[in-house]
C-alpha positions in Angstrom: 0.8 -7.4 33.5 0.9 -5.6 36.8 -2.3 -6.1 38.9 -2.8 -2.4 39.0 -2.9 -2.2 35.2 -5.5 -4.9 34.7 -8.9 -3.7 33.6 -11.5 -3.7 36.3 -13.9 -5.6 34.0 -13.3 -8.3 31.4 -13.0 -7.1 27.9 -16.2 -7.4 25.9 -16.3 -8.9 22.5 -17.9 -6.7 19.8 -21.0 -8.4 18.3 -21.2 -8.5 14.5 -24.3 -6.3 14.5 -22.4 -3.6 16.4 -19.4 -3.8 14.1 -21.7 -3.6 11.0 -23.6 -0.6 12.4 -20.4 1.3 13.1 -19.0 0.6 9.7 -22.3 1.4 7.9 -22.4 4.8 9.5 -18.7 5.4 9.2 -18.3 5.7 12.9 -15.6 3.1 13.5 -12.8 5.7 13.7 -14.8 7.7 16.3 -15.4 4.6 18.2 -11.8 3.6 18.2 -10.7 7.1 19.2 -12.7 6.7 22.5 -10.8 5.5 25.6 -10.7 1.7 26.1 -13.0 1.9 29.2 -15.7 3.7 27.2 -15.5 1.2 24.3 -15.8 -1.7 26.7 -18.6 0.0 28.7 -20.6 0.5 25.6 -20.2 -3.1 24.5 -20.9 -4.4 28.0 -24.1 -2.3 28.2 -25.3 -3.6 24.8 -24.3 -7.2 25.4 -26.0 -7.5 28.8 -29.4 -6.5 27.4 -31.6 -9.6 27.2 -34.1 -8.4 24.5 -33.0 -7.6 20.9 -35.2 -4.5 21.1 -33.2 -3.2 24.1 -29.8 -4.1 22.3 -30.9 -2.1 19.3 -32.0 0.9 21.4 -28.7 1.0 23.3 -26.8 0.6 20.0 -28.7 3.6 18.5 -27.8 5.7 21.6 -24.1 4.7 21.3 -24.1 5.6 17.6 -25.8 8.9 18.2 -23.4 9.8 20.9 -20.3 8.9 18.8 -21.7 11.0 15.9 -22.5 14.0 18.0 -19.3 13.8 20.1 -18.9 15.3 23.5 -21.3 12.8 25.1 -20.7 9.5 26.9 -23.7 7.5 28.3 -25.8 10.7 28.2 -23.1 12.6 30.2 -21.0 15.5 28.9 -17.5 14.2 28.0 -14.5 16.2 26.8 -12.2 13.8 24.9 
């Protein structure tokens, strides 16, 4: 892979609780439709939280943004 094509950040693994939430709400197709950088940023943001309460709050925001569309990290986004 060319150095220019490598991601700026390492790829984040999706925790089971995130996968389960996406599947339960039927949002996996909307998640997978997002650009790779957004998917990775969401996972990094959730994974780096230290408290479970914070992880759940961030997960809820991601799910709501996927469901409503047109929003990415509380910013307008046209995908």
